C-alpha positions in Angstrom: -0.1 -23.3 -2.3 2.7 -21.8 -0.2 1.5 -20.8 3.2 3.6 -18.4 5.3 3.4 -18.4 9.1 4.3 -15.2 11.0 4.3 -14.7 14.7 4.8 -11.4 16.6 6.7 -11.1 19.9 3.9 -11.4 22.4 2.9 -14.9 21.2 6.2 -16.1 19.8 6.5 -18.9 22.3 3.5 -20.6 20.6 5.2 -20.7 17.2 6.1 -24.3 17.3 2.6 -25.4 18.3 1.0 -23.3 15.5 3.5 -24.4 12.9 3.2 -28.2 13.7 -0.6 -27.9 13.7 -0.7 -26.1 10.5 1.6 -28.6 8.8 -0.4 -31.5 10.1 -3.5 -30.1 8.4 -2.2 -28.7 5.1 0.7 -30.8 4.0 -1.6 -33.9 3.2 -3.6 -31.5 1.1 -0.5 -30.7 -1.0 0.3 -27.3 0.5 3.7 -26.2 1.8 4.2 -24.2 5.1 7.1 -21.7 5.4 7.8 -20.6 8.9 9.1 -17.0 9.0 9.0 -16.8 12.9 9.3 -15.5 15.4 10.5 -18.9 16.5 10.6 -18.2 20.3 10.1 -15.4 22.7 14.0 -15.2 23.0 14.5 -14.5 19.2 17.1 -11.9 18.7 15.0 -10.1 16.1 11.6 -9.2 17.5 8.5 -8.6 15.3 5.6 -6.3 16.3 2.2 -6.8 14.9 2.8 -3.8 12.6 5.9 -5.6 11.2 3.7 -8.7 10.7 1.7 -6.6 8.3 4.8 -5.3 6.5 6.2 -8.8 6.2 2.8 -10.3 5.1 2.4 -7.7 2.4 5.9 -8.2 1.1 5.4 -12.0 0.9 2.0 -11.8 -0.8 2.7 -9.0 -3.2 6.0 -10.6 -4.3 4.6 -14.1 -4.8 6.9 -15.5 -2.2 3.7 -16.8 -0.4 0.2 -17.4 -1.6 -1.4 -17.2 1.9 -0.4 -15.8 5.3 -1.3 -17.1 8.7 -0.5 -14.6 11.4 -2.0 -13.2 14.6 -1.3 -11.5 17.9 -2.8 -11.6 21.4 -6.3 -10.7 20.2 -5.7 -11.0 16.5 -7.1 -7.5 15.9 -3.7 -5.6 15.6 -2.3 -8.1 13.2 -5.5 -8.0 11.1 -5.5 -4.1 11.0 -1.8 -4.0 10.1 -2.2 -6.6 7.3 -5.2 -4.7 5.8 -3.3 -1.5 5.8 -1.3 -2.7 2.8 -2.1 -3.4 -0.9 -2.6 -7.0 -2.1 -3.7 -8.3 1.4 -7.2 -9.3 2.4 -7.0 -10.4 6.0 -9.8 -11.8 8.1 -10.0 -12.1 11.9 -10.9 -15.7 12.8 -11.3 -17.2 16.2 -13.2 -20.5 15.5 -13.9 -22.9 12.7 -17.1 -21.2 11.5 -15.2 -17.9 11.2 -12.6 -19.7 9.1 -15.1 -21.4 6.9 -17.2 -18.3 6.2 -14.1 -16.1 5.7 -12.8 -18.6 3.1 -16.1 -19.1 1.3 -17.6 -15.6 1.5 -14.6 -13.3 1.5 -12.0 -15.4 -0.2 -9.0 -13.6 1.3 -5.3 -14.4 1.4 -4.4 -13.9 5.1 -5.9 -14.6 8.5 -5.1 -13.1 11.9 -5.8 -15.4 14.9 -6.1 -14.5 18.6 -3.2 -16.5 20.1 -3.8 -15.3 23.7 -7.5 -14.3 24.1 -9.6 -17.4 24.5 -6.5 -19.6 23.8 -6.9 -22.1 26.6 -7.7 -25.8 27.0 -8.1 -27.5 23.6 -6.6 -24.5 21.8 -4.6 -26.8 19.5 -7.8 -28.6 18.5 -9.5 -25.3 17.7 -6.4 -24.4 15.6 -6.6 -27.7 13.7 -10.3 -27.3 13.0 -9.8 -23.7 11.8 -7.0 -24.7 9.5 -9.2 -27.6 8.1 -12.0 -25.2 7.3 -9.6 -22.6 5.7 -7.6 -24.9 3.5 -9.8 -27.9 2.6 -11.5 -27.5 -0.7 -11.8 -24.5 -2.9 -12.5 -21.1 -1.3 -14.8 -18.4 -2.6 -17.7 -20.8 -3.2 -20.2 -18.8 -1.1 -22.2 -19.3 2.0 -25.1 -20.0 2.0 -25.2 -21.4 -1.5 -28.0 -19.0 -2.6 -25.7 -16.1 -1.9 -22.9 -17.2 -4.2 -23.4 -14.8 -7.0 -23.7 -11.5 -4.9 -20.8 -12.6 -2.7 -18.5 -13.3 -5.6 -19.5 -10.0 -7.2 -18.8 -8.1 -3.9 -15.4 -9.7 -3.6 -14.5 -8.5 -7.1 -15.8 -5.0 -6.2 -13.7 -5.0 -3.1 -10.6 -6.1 -5.0 -11.1 -3.3 -7.4 -11.6 -0.7 -4.6 -8.3 -1.8 -3.0 -6.4 -1.4 -6.2 -7.5 2.2 -6.3 -7.1 3.1 -2.6 -3.6 1.6 -2.3 -0.3 2.5 -3.9 2.2 -0.2 -4.9 4.3 -1.8 -2.2 7.5 -0.6 -3.8 6.3 3.0 -3.3 5.1 2.5 0.2 8.1 0.6 1.8 10.8 3.2 1.1 8.6 5.9 2.7 8.0 4.1 6.0 10.5 4.3 8.8 13.5 2.4 7.6 14.3 0.7 10.8 10.7 -0.4 11.2 10.7 -2.0 7.8 14.2 -3.4 8.0 13.3 -5.0 11.3 10.5 -6.9 9.6 13.1 -8.5 7.3 15.8 -9.5 9.9 14.3 -12.8 10.9 16.8 -15.7 11.1 15.6 -17.3 7.8 13.9 -14.4 6.0 16.6 -13.9 3.3 17.0 -17.6 2.8 13.3 -18.2 2.2 12.2 -14.9 0.7 14.7 -14.5 -2.1 14.3 -18.2 -3.1 10.6 -17.8 -3.5 10.1 -14.2 -4.6 8.5 -13.8 -8.0 8.7 -10.0 -8.3 12.1 -8.5 -9.2 11.1 -5.0 -8.3 10.0 -5.9 -4.8 13.2 -8.0 -4.4 15.3 -5.0 -5.4 13.3 -2.8 -2.9 13.9 -5.3 -0.1 17.6 -5.6 -0.9 18.0 -1.8 -0.8 16.3 -1.7 2.6 18.5 -4.4 4.0 21.7 -2.8 2.6 
C-alpha cells in the first residue's frame, strides 16, 4: 500500500517527526510512505487544511495513493476538507483506540490527526501506536466481532451514498478557485511523485491543465 503524508502550514514543523514515525511502523509491514509535505514551516508553497483535502482527494481518486495521513491543529478542519470530496472517507483519530475502531468499523482511506491539540509529552509514542493500529492487519473486520455483518453492510451503504452525492473529481476541480487548487499542487515534490504514481489519465490531464 502507498501511504501519502500531507501536512498543512500550522503544523508543518512536525512533518519530519510524523514522517519518520510513520515509516518506522509501516515499512516493515511492506507499505511505502510518500511525503507530500509541507516539509517545514518555511516552505515556499504553503498548504491550508482546505488544500490538504484537495490534494488528498486527487491522490486517492487517481490511484497515486491508497491511503492518506493528514491533519491540522485539531484535526477537525482537515477531516472536514477531506470528506468534502468524492472517493475519500476520512476519520478523525486522536488515540490508538480511535485508530483501531476507525480501521475495523469504518474501513476508510484517510485519517486526520490533531497535531497541536493534546500533542505534548509522549506524542511520538501516541503516533506510533495509532499507526500500528491503523496499518497492522486487515481493516474492515468489525468491532466488536458480533457487529461485523451490520458494520460491513453499513460501510457498503455509505460508499453507495457517496457515489450519488458527489460528482467526479474532474468536474469539481476546474470549478473551484484556480489559485486555491493550483496551490495544492505546487509542493516541492508534487509533480515528481504524483505523475509517476497516477493511475488515472483523466485526472492527470486535469491536474496538468490547472498547473499550466
